N, C-alpha and C positions, 0 to 999 in steps of 0.2 A: 370774364370778358365783354360782358351784359352790359356794362355802364359806356363801353364804348364806342364810338362809329370809325369802323375801318373805313380810309379816305386812300385816294391814289394820288400816287406823284404828279402834282400839275394839273391835277384836275378839278376845278370848280365846282362845290357842292352849294345850297342854300346855306345861309347861316343856321337855318332852323333847325337843320335837319342835325347838329352837334349836340348832343346832349348834352342839356344844364342841369345840372344835380347838387343836391345840397353839398355843403362844405365837407360835413362829417364822411360822407360816402365819396367825396371826389378824393379825399384824403386817403380815405381806405383802398380806392382801386389803385389810385396813383401808387402808394406804397406797395400793393401787393403786387404790381405788376412791375417796379423797380428790382425788387427782392426775386421777382422770376426772373434776373438778367434781363430786363428793358432798359432801355436809352431813352435820355430826353433830346428831341428837336427842337422845339421850342417851349417856352414856358414865360408866357408873359400875361400883365395886365390891358387891358381899354376900359376908356370911360364911356355911358352911353346912359342918358338921360340920368345923371350924378348918378349914376349905380357904379360900382368897380366890377369888371369881371375878368377871371382869371382864366384863359385858356390854355391847355397843355396837346402838345403833340407829341406824340412818345415812338417809338420804335423799339419793334427786333426781326423779323423778317417781313412784316407790314408795318404800316402807319394808320397812327389811330389818334382821334382828337377828342377830348371832354372838356369842359369847362363848367365852372359854377360861379357864384355871384361870393364878395366877401366886401368884409369894414375895412375900415382903417386900421384894422389888426388883422392878424390871422395865423394860425399854427404855423410855426416853422418845419419845412419837410428836410432841413439840413441835418439838423439834429438826431432828429428820432428814424430819418429814414436811409438817407443817401446823403454822401458829400456832392453827388451828380448836381444837388438844387445850388449850393451855395452860392455862384456867382449871378446865378437867375433871379433869385431871393435879393438880392443885394442889388442887383439891377433895378429891381420891382420897387425897393425901398426909395431907391435913388430917382427914377423917374418920376413916382406918383406920393412918395411920402406915406406909403404903409408898410407897417413894423411888420416884418415876420417875427412873433415871437419865440424866445429860444434860440435865435441863432447865434452862433456861437461867436459871430467875427463880424458884424455886422460895420461896415466900413461901406464909402464910397466906394463906388466903381470906376468912375471917368472925373466926375468934377464935384463940389461940394457948393450949393448956392441957398445963400439963407440969408435973406434982408431983413427978418422981423426981429434979430437980435434975441430970439426963443432960441430955446435947445432944440435940437430935429431930432430925427429917427434914429440916428448916428449917435446921438448924444454931445454934438457940436453944438454951439453957439455964436460962429465965426459970424461978422459982418460983410463976407467978402469973397469971392469966386476965386480960388488958388485950388489947380490941382497939385496932392500931394500935402495940404497945408493942417495937419493934424497927427495925434501923438501914434509914432509907430510904436508897432510890439516890439519889447526889449526883454533879451535875455538877462538874469542880475546872476553874479557872480565874481567874484575878484581878478581873475584872468580874464574874463569876457570881455572883449572890443569890437567898436560896432563900425561898420566900413559902408560907408555913402558912394553910390555912382549915381551920376546922370543930375537932371534930366538929359544934359547936354553932354553928347559924349563924341569921341574922334573919328574925324571923316563924315559920311554923311549918312549915318544912321540916322533913325529916326528917333524924337526925345521920348525917355522912360527913366525911372528912377527905380533904383534899386538897391536897399537897404539888407546888410549880411550883417549878422549876429555870430561872433566868431571867437574861438577859443585856441589861440595862436592862428595857425594856417586851415583850422577845421569849422567847415559853417555848419554851425547849427541849426540856424533859422536864414531863408531870404525871405526878404517880402518885398513883392514887385506892385508898384504902383504906377499906372498908367492915366490916359486921361488928355495928355497936352497936345492930342493931335484930335481932340475932340469937336466936331464939326456940327451935330443935332442934326445929322441927315434925317431919323426916321422921324423926326417934328416938322422936318423940312418939307418930305415930299407931299404929304397929303395937301400942302397949300400951293403945290407948283400945277402948271397945267403939265399933262400927260408927255409933248414932246419934249420936256425936258429930264423926265426921266432918266433915259439910256447915258447920257449925261453925266448926272448923279453915280447914278448904281455902278458903272464901270471905273466909277474915280474911288468907290467905295475902297479897297487895296489896288495902288497901282501893280501890285505883282499879279493880282489875281483877276485880274479884268477880265477875262472870256469867262470864267467861272460864275461870275457876280452879275454880268451882263444876261449869262444865260439863264442864271435864276430869274432876274427880271421878267424876261422874254417869256419865259414860260409861264409866269404867273399871268402877264398880259394875256398872252394865248389862250391860258384856259378860262380867265374872266372874259374876253372878248371873242371866244367861239373862231379863232383865227387857226388856219391848218398851216404846217410847215412841209414842204415836197421832200423827195429824199435828197437831190442833189445839197439843198440847203443844209439837212442832217448831217449830210456827210463832212461837209466843210465847219460846220461847230464841232462834230465830236474832232477833227483834227485840230480846230485852233485848241481846243481844250488840251490834248495830247501835246500840242508844241508847246502850249504854256506850261505844262509839266516836265517836259523836258529844261525849258531853258531855267528854272529854277531846280532843278534837280543837280542840274550841270554847275551852274553856278555855284552851288552850296555845297558840292563834293570839292569843288576848287576851294572856298573859302576853309573848309575844315583842314584843307592840306596847308593851306598859308598858316592856320594856328598852332598847328605841330611842326612847321616850319621845312616844311618838305615842296621845295619853291616847283621844279619842274610840273608836276600835275597842278598847282595852282594856274601857274602860264598857261598850259596847254586846254584848261577846263573854262578858263576863261575866255580863250579865243575860241574854245567851240562854242560856248554859250551864245556871242554873237552870230554864229553861223544860225542859231537856231530863231533869233531874234530877226535876222536878216528874213528865213522863213515866213516867218508870220504876217512879216511886210509882202512877201509875194504873195500870200493867200488873201491878206485882207487889207492892205495898202498901211501898215500902221506897225513898227515894231513890238510895241507892248498888246497888239490886238484891239486896239479902240477904234471905234467905230464900226464893227464887223457884224455881232450879232446886234438883229433887232426883232421886235415882235412881228410873228407872220415867216422870217427868211435870215440872209444876210442881205450885207448890201455890195456884196462882191462875188461874183461868177466865178469859178473855178473853173477855167478853160484848157484845154489841151499842154497850152505853155507851161501854163502852173504847176500843172501836175508832174511835166518833164523835169522843171525845175528843181523841185522837190524830191523826185525822185531819186536824180541823179547825185543832187547834195547828200540825201540818206546813204548812197551808195560809197560815197565818198570817207562822208567823218564815222559810219557805223564801226569800220576795224581802228580808226583812230582812238571811240570811246571805250571800244573792249580794251584796248591796248595800254591808253592808259590807268583806267582801273584796274586793270592786273599790277600795274606799278604800285598804284597807291595801294593796294588791298594785300599785295604779296609784300610789303616791307617791313620788315619786324619793327622795328622802329615804330612806324605810323601803328601799327597793332598794337603796341606795347601801351600807347597812350588811349588808345579807342575803346580798346577792350575794359570790363569792368570801370568805367569812368561815367558815371552821371547816370546811376541805375536806377531805373524805378520799377518794381516788382511787379507783375502782372496784376495780382490781386488790387494794388493802389491803384494800377491804370484804369482796371476795371470799376472801381467804387469812384474815381475822377470823372468816366466817362471820355476818356483822351480819346482823340477822333485821327485818322490820315495813318500818314508815314508813323507817329508818335503814338498809335494805339497798336499800327500791328507789328512795329519793333518790339511790341511789350506781349505779343499773343493776341492781341484782339485782330479777328481777319475781317472785320466788317471794312466792305467799300460799298460806295455809294452806287457805284458802275454796276456791281451785281446785285444787290440788293433790291434795289429799285432804280433800275436801267431805263433809259428812255436815249432820244437821240438815236444811235447805231448801235448801241452798248449791247441792247439783247443779240447784238447778232455777233459780238468780239468776244474771243477768250478770254478767260480771268488770269488773274497774274495770283504766282502763289509767293509765299515769303519763305527761306531756309533758314535764319538766323533772327531769333525772336528773345533776347536774354535782356533785350530792356534799357541797353545802354548806348553809347554813343556809337558804338560798332555797330550794333545793330539798326539803329537810326541809318546809317551811313549804307548799309548793305541793306537796307529795303530800300532805299532810293538808289544804288547802284540797278536792283531787281526792276524796280520801276521804270529807269530809265530804257533797259532795254527791252522791257513790254510793250512802253508807249510807241519804241521804234519799231516793233512788231505790228501791231495796232495801226500806224498811218501808214505803212506799206499794204494792210490788207483793205484800207479804207482808198488807197489809190488805186487799187485794180477794180473799185465797183465804177462802173461805167457811166451812173446817172447822172445829170447835172439840174443846177435849181431852174427853173423856169425864166425868173427873173431879178433883179436886185429889189430889194426892199428896205425901204426906208421910212421911220420914224413918222407917224403920224396921228391926230388924234383919234380914239378907236372909244365904243360906248363898251362900256363893261357891264356884268350883270349886276343888277341892284342885288342886295343882302344876300351877299355871295361871302366866299371863304376861297382861300387858296392855298397851298403851302406846295413849294417847289422844294428839290434836293438833288444836290450833287456832288459828284467829288471831285472837288479844285485839288491843286496842287497838294497843300497842305493837309485837306481832308473833305469834310463833311461841310458844305456851304447851305443855308437855308433862307427862303423868303417867304413870308408869312403874309397874305394879304386880305381884309376887311374892307368892302364894301357896303357902303350907306343905301337907304334904300330909292337913293335919287343916283346911284351905281358910281358916287364918287370915292374914291381910296380914303375910308376912315382911319384906320391902322396899318402902319407899315412897318412891320418887324423884320429885321437883321439880323443873321447869326453867320458869323466867318469861324472859320475851326478854332481861331486864336482862340475864341471865349470859353474853350474848353481847356485847349491846351496851356496857356500861360501856368495854370497852377500845376502842370507836369513840370514844367522848366524846375520851377522853386523846389520840388519833392527831388529831382534828379541832383541837386546839390546839398542836399541833407549829407552830412557827414562825409561832404568831399573838401578836397582843397580848393581854398578859396582862386588859386592860380588856377585852375578846371573849369572858372566859370565861363570864361570865353569859348572854349571848347564844347561846353554843353549848351550853351547860349546858340553855338551855331548850327550844331546837329538838331536843333528846333526850330531855330530861324523865324520865330514868330511875329505875327503883324501886328504894330502898333495902331496903325489908323484902322484897319480892319478891325480890330477891340473895339477902338476908340469909337468908331462913328462920327 
């Protein structure tokens, strides 16, 4: 670990403190770290004085940073070290036109843009910008057929293209192409005034408003020297758990519908609405927008809000327990959940899966426990009893997290501290030539924001990572050798974000 700098979650440091080593030493250090069960939090490039810098934030039980200088080509980590790097390297190639030599499947992540008419690093020479307009991977054989789904889907689902290579009903390979929701958020943020940041960041993924706005706010607090009182931390922690409850309960209902077991689907749908309403009671918006800001929260939780939340939890907790028993006690449901969409522990570890998708495969990582902030250092951790990597495991982990979140909110409600005042976004001065990374356990898993400031204290690079960036490949692997009719069930068991990935 001599070549790494140990850093703290949400604590800003001078950029000069980050070790900048030769690429050979960088490659050797990162490779050994990952082979020793390390994971990637951030892995990205930024440009400074016409020089490309590659910066990595990695984790085991601690966070570490290391950087190096690279040219227009650099040795790929994906082929020789770990699949954990494959999406990060493709993103670097797309954003900066830098080529990771030896990458086994270098294709665009979100979009393709090449107006020169010359071949780019992806081997394409298109003169337009159309997501998905490239040659898909193909499986050859007399009985092989190909099924394309999307990008337009039924209902209100976000756009994404799924290309199945099948032998009869069996899926041999699933290729997922996203990018249809790409908004250019990372490029946009450094050009905006600070007061617009919270509106952009809480809209990165609409169902992960609290987690993304919390990452942003903690980053600005670290860079701006802002403090947050205990009352505001209680509200933030409660909001994060309410967001987790809304989504897990909604997805259990969707899983019920996917196996044609309609009573739980109806009940869970109604109960999800109850938790959305509690978010409105807590912060004035059913999706948590406008609540979390650097330095605190925009709504003070008073006695009336405490009473309303406590009473509603007491009312609906027995209902949740009953509906979960109904769902998981039905043999017809278990017959569809168990052994469907299985990702082995070794594969999940190699891909670096996070959140409930990782915990369902026996990877116990939870950022609330490993890198606690807000009130989580004072709260009990969760445990998972079913970790076989299948749909049933992912659903069971969600059930356990629902009950755990209910417990956490009740503990938080018993705390008497109240935030001193409402805090709204204002212009604030950030430390110049500084670096900060924030990590939170959103409902899907590890959410991370990383900021670099220049010598004037302006944001030079803003890097966002949604947990879906890790987990879409897990969905593709869960379809290997499954029937194509299992795709809706597998897809819903992950329920990954399109826009959170597309940025």
